[in-house]
C-alpha positions in Angstrom: -22.9 -22.2 -0.1 -22.4 -20.0 -3.1 -19.8 -17.9 -1.3 -17.8 -21.0 -0.2 -17.7 -22.1 -3.8 -16.7 -18.6 -4.9 -13.8 -18.4 -2.3 -12.7 -22.0 -3.2 -12.4 -21.1 -6.9 -10.7 -17.8 -6.1 -8.2 -19.5 -3.8 -7.4 -22.2 -6.4 -6.9 -19.8 -9.3 -5.3 -16.5 -8.2 -5.0 -17.0 -4.4 -6.3 -14.9 -1.6 -3.1 -14.1 0.3 -0.3 -11.7 -0.5 3.3 -12.7 -0.3 5.2 -12.4 3.0 7.5 -9.8 1.5 4.5 -7.6 0.5 3.0 -8.1 3.9 6.2 -7.0 5.7 6.7 -4.1 3.3 3.2 -2.9 3.7 0.3 -3.4 1.4 0.0 0.3 0.7 3.4 0.2 -0.9 2.9 -3.2 -2.6 -0.5 -2.4 -4.0 -0.4 1.4 -4.6 3.4 2.2 -4.7 3.3 4.8 -1.9 3.0 5.0 1.9 -0.5 5.8 3.3 0.8 7.0 6.6 4.3 8.3 6.0 4.6 9.9 9.5 5.0 6.6 11.3 8.3 5.1 12.1 8.6 1.4 11.1 11.8 0.7 13.1 11.4 -2.0 15.8 14.2 -0.4 17.9 12.5 2.9 18.5 11.2 3.9 21.9 7.9 5.7 22.7 8.0 9.5 22.8 6.6 9.5 26.3 6.4 6.9 29.1 3.2 4.9 29.4 0.4 6.6 31.3 0.0 5.7 34.9 -3.3 3.9 35.8 -5.3 5.6 38.7 
């Protein structure tokens, strides 16, 4: 019961969700100002480096 009250107060005062813009940009950038995993490509038009493995 105490945790439900706590989350209710938190949600009503400061909120418990980030903005959609921050979510799309990545929380590592929005919260810390830098990318956590800079080696990953974020482009939706990229193709995998190798074809999917064949199931045997």
